[in-house]
C-alpha atoms as a printed R data frame, in Angstrom:
    type eleno elety resid chain resno       x       y       z
1   ATOM     1    CA   MET     A     1   0.000   0.000   0.000
2   ATOM     2    CA   GLU     A     2   1.151   3.525  -0.795
3   ATOM     3    CA   ALA     A     3   0.345   6.448   1.492
4   ATOM     4    CA   TYR     A     4  -0.627   9.836   0.090
5   ATOM     5    CA   THR     A     5   2.081  12.386   0.882
6   ATOM     6    CA   ASP     A     6   2.474  15.639  -1.080
7   ATOM     7    CA   PHE     A     7  -0.747  15.022  -3.004
8   ATOM     8    CA   ALA     A     8  -2.701  15.234   0.254
9   ATOM     9    CA   SER     A     9  -2.443  19.038   0.180
10  ATOM    10    CA   VAL     A    10  -4.444  19.271  -3.063
11  ATOM    11    CA   TYR     A    11  -6.485  16.060  -2.823
12  ATOM    12    CA   ASP     A    12  -9.749  17.793  -1.921
13  ATOM    13    CA   GLU     A    13  -9.449  20.269  -4.783
14  ATOM    14    CA   PHE     A    14  -9.146  17.525  -7.376
15  ATOM    15    CA   MET     A    15 -11.931  15.500  -5.723
16  ATOM    16    CA   ASP     A    16 -14.459  18.339  -5.691
17  ATOM    17    CA   ALA     A    17 -16.724  16.538  -8.199
18  ATOM    18    CA   THR     A    18 -16.990  13.430  -6.014
19  ATOM    19    CA   PRO     A    19 -20.629  12.999  -4.870
20  ATOM    20    CA   TYR     A    20 -19.829  12.782  -1.164
21  ATOM    21    CA   GLU     A    21 -23.179  14.283  -0.179
22  ATOM    22    CA   GLU     A    22 -25.111  11.671  -2.180
23  ATOM    23    CA   TRP     A    23 -22.991   8.863  -0.763
24  ATOM    24    CA   LYS     A    24 -23.501  10.210   2.754
25  ATOM    25    CA   ASN     A    25 -27.280  10.290   2.308
26  ATOM    26    CA   LYS     A    26 -27.291   6.696   1.074
27  ATOM    27    CA   ILE     A    27 -25.083   5.540   3.962
28  ATOM    28    CA   ILE     A    28 -27.351   7.251   6.504
29  ATOM    29    CA   SER     A    29 -30.381   5.623   4.880
30  ATOM    30    CA   ILE     A    30 -28.702   2.211   5.244
31  ATOM    31    CA   LEU     A    31 -27.782   2.896   8.870
32  ATOM    32    CA   HIS     A    32 -31.279   4.098   9.737
33  ATOM    33    CA   ASN     A    33 -32.786   0.993   8.150
34  ATOM    34    CA   GLU     A    34 -30.627  -1.009  10.550
35  ATOM    35    CA   GLY     A    35 -31.757   1.081  13.508
36  ATOM    36    CA   ILE     A    36 -28.413   2.883  13.777
37  ATOM    37    CA   ILE     A    37 -29.442   6.508  14.219
38  ATOM    38    CA   GLU     A    38 -26.662   7.459  16.613
39  ATOM    39    CA   GLY     A    39 -23.529   6.041  18.198
40  ATOM    40    CA   LEU     A    40 -19.904   5.381  17.307
41  ATOM    41    CA   ILE     A    41 -18.906   4.803  13.684
42  ATOM    42    CA   LEU     A    42 -15.499   4.140  12.137
43  ATOM    43    CA   ASP     A    43 -14.504   5.622   8.772
44  ATOM    44    CA   LEU     A    44 -11.828   3.198   7.527
45  ATOM    45    CA   GLY     A    45  -9.434   4.765   5.018
46  ATOM    46    CA   CYS     A    46 -10.884   8.178   5.822
47  ATOM    47    CA   GLY     A    47  -8.361  10.229   3.827
48  ATOM    48    CA   THR     A    48  -8.860  13.947   4.406
49  ATOM    49    CA   GLY     A    49 -11.979  13.270   6.463
50  ATOM    50    CA   THR     A    50 -14.675  14.559   4.105
51  ATOM    51    CA   MET     A    51 -17.085  11.673   4.736
52  ATOM    52    CA   THR     A    52 -16.036  11.523   8.379
53  ATOM    53    CA   GLN     A    53 -17.126  15.131   8.828
54  ATOM    54    CA   LEU     A    54 -20.399  14.661   6.953
55  ATOM    55    CA   LEU     A    55 -21.361  11.742   9.185
56  ATOM    56    CA   ALA     A    56 -20.322  13.706  12.287
57  ATOM    57    CA   GLN     A    57 -22.554  16.548  11.139
58  ATOM    58    CA   SER     A    58 -25.369  14.001  10.898
59  ATOM    59    CA   GLY     A    59 -25.054  13.199  14.604
60  ATOM    60    CA   TYR     A    60 -22.705  10.223  14.708
61  ATOM    61    CA   ASP     A    61 -19.644   9.954  16.939
62  ATOM    62    CA   MET     A    62 -16.796   9.413  14.494
63  ATOM    63    CA   ILE     A    63 -13.392   7.754  14.381
64  ATOM    64    CA   GLY     A    64 -11.281   8.091  11.245
65  ATOM    65    CA   ILE     A    65  -8.402   5.778  10.373
66  ATOM    66    CA   ASP     A    66  -5.940   6.279   7.530
67  ATOM    67    CA   LEU     A    67  -2.412   5.154   6.711
68  ATOM    68    CA   SER     A    68  -1.309   8.585   5.465
69  ATOM    69    CA   MET     A    69  -0.388  11.084   8.167
70  ATOM    70    CA   ASP     A    70  -0.405  13.805   5.517
71  ATOM    71    CA   MET     A    71  -4.043  13.083   4.703
72  ATOM    72    CA   LEU     A    72  -4.900  12.985   8.403
73  ATOM    73    CA   ASN     A    73  -3.196  16.352   8.933
74  ATOM    74    CA   VAL     A    74  -5.647  17.841   6.421
75  ATOM    75    CA   ALA     A    75  -8.523  16.073   8.192
76  ATOM    76    CA   MET     A    76  -7.411  17.458  11.546
77  ATOM    77    CA   GLU     A    77  -7.196  20.978  10.126
78  ATOM    78    CA   LYS     A    78 -10.826  20.601   9.039
79  ATOM    79    CA   ARG     A    79 -11.713  19.313  12.501
80  ATOM    80    CA   GLN     A    80 -10.132  22.343  14.109
81  ATOM    81    CA   GLN     A    81 -12.065  24.689  11.821
82  ATOM    82    CA   SER     A    82 -15.385  22.919  12.387
83  ATOM    83    CA   GLY     A    83 -14.961  22.228  16.096
84  ATOM    84    CA   GLN     A    84 -16.171  18.660  15.604
85  ATOM    85    CA   ASP     A    85 -15.095  16.015  18.107
86  ATOM    86    CA   ILE     A    86 -13.561  13.388  15.781
87  ATOM    87    CA   LEU     A    87 -10.796  10.962  16.742
88  ATOM    88    CA   TYR     A    88  -8.247  10.399  13.951
89  ATOM    89    CA   LEU     A    89  -5.782   7.509  14.081
90  ATOM    90    CA   CYS     A    90  -2.850   6.812  11.763
91  ATOM    91    CA   GLN     A    91  -3.112   3.063  11.208
92  ATOM    92    CA   ASP     A    92  -2.921   0.481   8.442
93  ATOM    93    CA   MET     A    93  -6.362  -0.980   7.738
94  ATOM    94    CA   ARG     A    94  -4.751  -4.419   7.516
95  ATOM    95    CA   SER     A    95  -3.843  -4.259  11.196
96  ATOM    96    CA   PHE     A    96  -6.005  -1.506  12.733
97  ATOM    97    CA   GLU     A    97  -6.888  -1.570  16.418
98  ATOM    98    CA   LEU     A    98  -9.691   0.042  18.415
99  ATOM    99    CA   TYR     A    99 -10.321   0.202  22.156
100 ATOM   100    CA   GLY     A   100 -13.746  -1.382  21.705
101 ATOM   101    CA   THR     A   101 -16.444  -2.108  19.174
102 ATOM   102    CA   VAL     A   102 -18.405   0.344  17.027
103 ATOM   103    CA   ARG     A   103 -21.951   0.293  15.697
104 ATOM   104    CA   ALA     A   104 -20.909   0.577  12.046
105 ATOM   105    CA   ILE     A   105 -17.840   0.827   9.823
106 ATOM   106    CA   VAL     A   106 -17.770   2.638   6.486
107 ATOM   107    CA   SER     A   107 -15.062   2.696   3.830
108 ATOM   108    CA   ILE     A   108 -15.751   4.710   0.695
109 ATOM   109    CA   CYS     A   109 -13.984   6.091  -2.364
110 ATOM   110    CA   ASP     A   110 -12.263   2.778  -3.242
111 ATOM   111    CA   SER     A   111 -10.019   2.601  -0.178
112 ATOM   112    CA   ILE     A   112 -10.512  -1.190  -0.304
113 ATOM   113    CA   ASN     A   113  -8.739  -1.301  -3.685
114 ATOM   114    CA   TYR     A   114  -5.460  -0.379  -2.001
115 ATOM   115    CA   ILE     A   115  -5.456  -3.898  -0.548
116 ATOM   116    CA   LEU     A   116  -3.467  -5.716  -3.219
117 ATOM   117    CA   ASN     A   117  -4.273  -9.369  -2.566
118 ATOM   118    CA   PRO     A   118  -7.356 -11.307  -1.426
119 ATOM   119    CA   GLN     A   119  -5.612 -12.808   1.608
120 ATOM   120    CA   GLU     A   120  -4.961  -9.353   3.059
121 ATOM   121    CA   LEU     A   121  -8.461  -8.262   2.092
122 ATOM   122    CA   GLN     A   122  -9.906 -11.158   4.085
123 ATOM   123    CA   GLN     A   123  -7.692 -10.048   6.969
124 ATOM   124    CA   VAL     A   124  -9.206  -6.544   6.787
125 ATOM   125    CA   PHE     A   125 -12.726  -7.988   6.765
126 ATOM   126    CA   THR     A   126 -11.897 -10.206   9.756
127 ATOM   127    CA   LEU     A   127 -10.791  -7.144  11.723
128 ATOM   128    CA   VAL     A   128 -13.960  -5.309  10.667
129 ATOM   129    CA   ASN     A   129 -16.076  -8.206  11.940
130 ATOM   130    CA   ASN     A   130 -14.101  -8.232  15.187
131 ATOM   131    CA   TYR     A   131 -14.589  -4.516  15.904
132 ATOM   132    CA   LEU     A   132 -18.286  -4.304  15.047
133 ATOM   133    CA   ASP     A   133 -21.014  -4.479  17.666
134 ATOM   134    CA   PRO     A   134 -23.200  -7.586  17.461
135 ATOM   135    CA   ARG     A   135 -25.044  -7.330  14.117
136 ATOM   136    CA   GLY     A   136 -23.181  -4.120  13.339
137 ATOM   137    CA   ILE     A   137 -23.056  -2.947   9.721
138 ATOM   138    CA   PHE     A   138 -20.138  -2.557   7.317
139 ATOM   139    CA   VAL     A   139 -20.694  -0.356   4.234
140 ATOM   140    CA   PHE     A   140 -17.917  -0.059   1.659
141 ATOM   141    CA   ASP     A   141 -17.326   0.431  -2.036
142 ATOM   142    CA   PHE     A   142 -14.719  -0.797  -4.490
143 ATOM   143    CA   ASN     A   143 -13.661  -0.257  -8.088
144 ATOM   144    CA   THR     A   144 -14.235  -3.225 -10.368
145 ATOM   145    CA   VAL     A   145 -11.848  -5.000 -12.722
146 ATOM   146    CA   HIS     A   146 -13.919  -3.549 -15.576
147 ATOM   147    CA   LYS     A   147 -13.161   0.013 -14.483
148 ATOM   148    CA   TYR     A   148  -9.394  -0.502 -14.379
149 ATOM   149    CA   ARG     A   149  -9.120  -2.779 -17.397
150 ATOM   150    CA   ASP     A   150 -11.574  -1.082 -19.766
151 ATOM   151    CA   ILE     A   151 -12.056   2.504 -18.549
152 ATOM   152    CA   ILE     A   152  -8.973   4.047 -16.927
153 ATOM   153    CA   GLY     A   153  -6.237   1.461 -17.424
154 ATOM   154    CA   ASP     A   154  -3.456   2.476 -19.834
155 ATOM   155    CA   CYS     A   155  -4.758   5.998 -20.291
156 ATOM   156    CA   VAL     A   156  -3.600   9.461 -19.257
157 ATOM   157    CA   ILE     A   157  -5.847  11.847 -17.316
158 ATOM   158    CA   ALA     A   158  -4.809  15.477 -17.026
159 ATOM   159    CA   GLU     A   159  -6.409  18.533 -15.495
160 ATOM   160    CA   ASN     A   160  -5.281  22.142 -15.460
161 ATOM   161    CA   ARG     A   161  -6.570  24.569 -12.835
162 ATOM   162    CA   ASP     A   162  -5.540  28.037 -11.725
163 ATOM   163    CA   GLU     A   163  -3.896  26.929  -8.493
164 ATOM   164    CA   CYS     A   164  -2.711  23.444  -9.419
165 ATOM   165    CA   SER     A   165  -2.577  20.911 -12.233
166 ATOM   166    CA   PHE     A   166  -1.918  17.201 -12.506
167 ATOM   167    CA   ILE     A   167  -0.997  14.483 -14.973
168 ATOM   168    CA   TRP     A   168  -2.201  11.018 -14.023
169 ATOM   169    CA   ASP     A   169  -0.749   8.073 -15.953
170 ATOM   170    CA   ASN     A   170  -2.425   4.686 -15.521
171 ATOM   171    CA   TYR     A   171  -0.808   1.327 -16.242
172 ATOM   172    CA   TYR     A   172  -2.979  -1.748 -15.803
173 ATOM   173    CA   ASP     A   173  -1.418  -5.181 -15.300
174 ATOM   174    CA   LYS     A   174  -4.034  -7.742 -16.373
175 ATOM   175    CA   GLU     A   175  -2.187 -10.678 -14.841
176 ATOM   176    CA   ASN     A   176  -2.377  -9.453 -11.243
177 ATOM   177    CA   ARG     A   177  -5.203  -6.901 -11.790
178 ATOM   178    CA   ARG     A   178  -3.112  -4.054 -10.452
179 ATOM   179    CA   ASN     A   179  -3.443  -0.503 -11.649
180 ATOM   180    CA   GLU     A   180  -0.377   1.686 -11.202
181 ATOM   181    CA   TYR     A   181  -0.967   5.431 -10.888
182 ATOM   182    CA   GLU     A   182   1.887   7.765 -11.659
183 ATOM   183    CA   LEU     A   183   0.879  11.221 -10.452
184 ATOM   184    CA   VAL     A   184   2.705  14.409 -11.368
185 ATOM   185    CA   VAL     A   185   1.263  17.459  -9.623
186 ATOM   186    CA   PHE     A   186   2.102  21.149 -10.061
187 ATOM   187    CA   VAL     A   187   0.979  23.473  -7.259
188 ATOM   188    CA   LYS     A   188   1.217  27.258  -7.380
189 ATOM   189    CA   ASP     A   189   3.540  28.618  -4.698
190 ATOM   190    CA   ALA     A   190   1.877  31.766  -3.410
191 ATOM   191    CA   ASN     A   191   5.053  32.853  -1.629
192 ATOM   192    CA   ALA     A   192   7.471  32.635  -4.548
193 ATOM   193    CA   LYS     A   193   7.943  34.207  -7.992
194 ATOM   194    CA   THR     A   194  10.406  33.618 -10.803
195 ATOM   195    CA   ALA     A   195  13.048  36.243 -11.685
196 ATOM   196    CA   ASP     A   196  10.724  37.859 -14.231
197 ATOM   197    CA   GLY     A   197   7.825  37.978 -11.771
198 ATOM   198    CA   SER     A   198   5.940  34.965 -13.136
199 ATOM   199    CA   GLU     A   199   4.130  32.506 -10.907
200 ATOM   200    CA   ARG     A   200   6.271  29.697  -9.528
201 ATOM   201    CA   TYR     A   201   4.941  26.158  -9.234
202 ATOM   202    CA   ARG     A   202   6.131  23.290  -7.070
203 ATOM   203    CA   LYS     A   203   6.277  19.885  -8.741
204 ATOM   204    CA   PHE     A   204   5.940  16.597  -6.920
205 ATOM   205    CA   GLU     A   205   5.410  13.002  -7.995
206 ATOM   206    CA   GLU     A   206   3.806   9.979  -6.362
207 ATOM   207    CA   VAL     A   207   3.127   6.377  -7.350
208 ATOM   208    CA   HIS     A   208   0.078   4.458  -6.116
209 ATOM   209    CA   TYR     A   209  -1.192   0.929  -6.675
210 ATOM   210    CA   GLN     A   210  -4.729  -0.396  -6.552
211 ATOM   211    CA   ARG     A   211  -6.165  -3.810  -7.365
212 ATOM   212    CA   GLY     A   212  -9.401  -4.454  -9.207
213 ATOM   213    CA   TYR     A   213 -11.816  -6.933  -7.650
214 ATOM   214    CA   GLU     A   214 -14.782  -8.871  -8.968
215 ATOM   215    CA   LEU     A   215 -17.907  -8.841  -6.798
216 ATOM   216    CA   GLU     A   216 -17.798 -12.608  -6.299
217 ATOM   217    CA   GLU     A   217 -14.246 -12.332  -4.990
218 ATOM   218    CA   ILE     A   218 -15.283  -9.636  -2.509
219 ATOM   219    CA   LEU     A   219 -18.231 -11.710  -1.295
220 ATOM   220    CA   GLN     A   220 -16.040 -14.782  -0.835
221 ATOM   221    CA   CYS     A   221 -13.597 -12.785   1.297
222 ATOM   222    CA   LEU     A   222 -16.447 -11.437   3.439
223 ATOM   223    CA   MET     A   223 -17.876 -14.892   4.053
224 ATOM   224    CA   ALA     A   224 -14.426 -16.352   4.752
225 ATOM   225    CA   ALA     A   225 -13.992 -13.591   7.344
226 ATOM   226    CA   GLY     A   226 -17.200 -14.737   9.022
227 ATOM   227    CA   MET     A   227 -19.445 -11.861   7.943
228 ATOM   228    CA   ASP     A   228 -22.980 -12.021   6.564
229 ATOM   229    CA   VAL     A   229 -23.571 -10.375   3.184
230 ATOM   230    CA   VAL     A   230 -26.664  -8.165   3.168
231 ATOM   231    CA   GLU     A   231 -26.671  -6.456  -0.243
232 ATOM   232    CA   ALA     A   232 -24.550  -5.236  -3.134
233 ATOM   233    CA   TYR     A   233 -25.515  -2.540  -5.636
234 ATOM   234    CA   ASP     A   234 -24.026  -0.430  -8.416
235 ATOM   235    CA   THR     A   235 -22.921   2.751  -6.638
236 ATOM   236    CA   ASP     A   236 -23.866   5.030  -9.528
237 ATOM   237    CA   SER     A   237 -27.202   3.555 -10.617
238 ATOM   238    CA   LEU     A   238 -28.246   2.048  -7.253
239 ATOM   239    CA   GLN     A   239 -29.321  -0.994  -9.270
240 ATOM   240    CA   GLU     A   240 -28.099  -4.586  -9.217
241 ATOM   241    CA   PRO     A   241 -24.410  -4.796 -10.176
242 ATOM   242    CA   GLY     A   242 -23.618  -5.908 -13.710
243 ATOM   243    CA   ALA     A   243 -20.704  -6.499 -16.047
244 ATOM   244    CA   LEU     A   244 -20.422  -2.756 -16.750
245 ATOM   245    CA   SER     A   245 -20.506  -1.611 -13.116
246 ATOM   246    CA   GLU     A   246 -17.475   0.543 -12.347
247 ATOM   247    CA   ARG     A   247 -18.004   0.990  -8.614
248 ATOM   248    CA   ILE     A   248 -19.986  -1.348  -6.387
249 ATOM   249    CA   THR     A   249 -21.193  -0.724  -2.840
250 ATOM   250    CA   VAL     A   250 -21.515  -3.687  -0.473
251 ATOM   251    CA   ILE     A   251 -23.358  -3.968   2.825
252 ATOM   252    CA   ALA     A   252 -22.282  -6.696   5.255
253 ATOM   253    CA   ARG     A   253 -23.265  -7.528   8.803
254 ATOM   254    CA   GLU     A   254 -21.240  -8.658  11.806
255 ATOM   255    CA   HIS     A   255 -21.621 -12.324  12.602
256 ATOM   256    CA   GLY     A   256 -20.654 -14.404  15.602
257 ATOM   257    CA   LYS     A   257 -20.803 -12.210  18.686
258 ATOM   258    CA   GLU     A   258 -24.440 -12.939  19.528
259 ATOM   259    CA   ASN     A   259 -23.771 -16.668  19.305
260 ATOM   260    CA   ARG     A   260 -20.756 -16.323  21.585
261 ATOM   261    CA   ASN     A   261 -22.787 -14.265  24.071
262 ATOM   262    CA   GLU     A   262 -25.527 -16.924  24.109
263 ATOM   263    CA   MET     A   263 -22.962 -19.646  24.796
264 ATOM   264    CA   GLU     A   264 -21.527 -17.631  27.671
């Protein structure tokens, strides 16, 4: 897994078209249907804390976990500005630890795709099951093999804005289903000018890797981790996933704690 570093400072600007508000409304609808209208929720792979904040604004007590301290620094700046009481922890989702269980865990914006093999993905799901309350809910999304292989793999995406620009090269390896991102970002330096008075830009580069998953593979990992699968739907259409689905949202439920409590 690669952690966001320099790119964290401009991540939110380039993600401004992401439908966080729509995703938040759908997540809250799912939680309410499960009777979870308040309580402690974990945002796993929270990044700069956009979804974490939206759920906090909706009345939930939030914990955010991310591997990148740079992303968490942005999240904590937002927390300071908003005054929200959110706990942020710098941890790897493959080995995260909490002091107790939570009512629900969410993981959005393809954080799951940073897990590069099914064995480690099952390990993540096992930890999720462990840290959920009895019958707690796990809501997450992932990018499909179709999206990497047929949509963004082996193409270049570029965007030019007033304050910053980026070039995003994608290289998709069909054999291991990994998509390599090579990011080159140019950010305007407000405190520096060139000799002729022109704007000066800072350049930085990062490399990231994500793995495409098929829905059946995801479901197998969930069941192997002991969780119950509730539902899966195409994130964009909200319909049943199909061969052309690019992002799929899955709902799973904690399994095992009630049985253990009954035995005790």
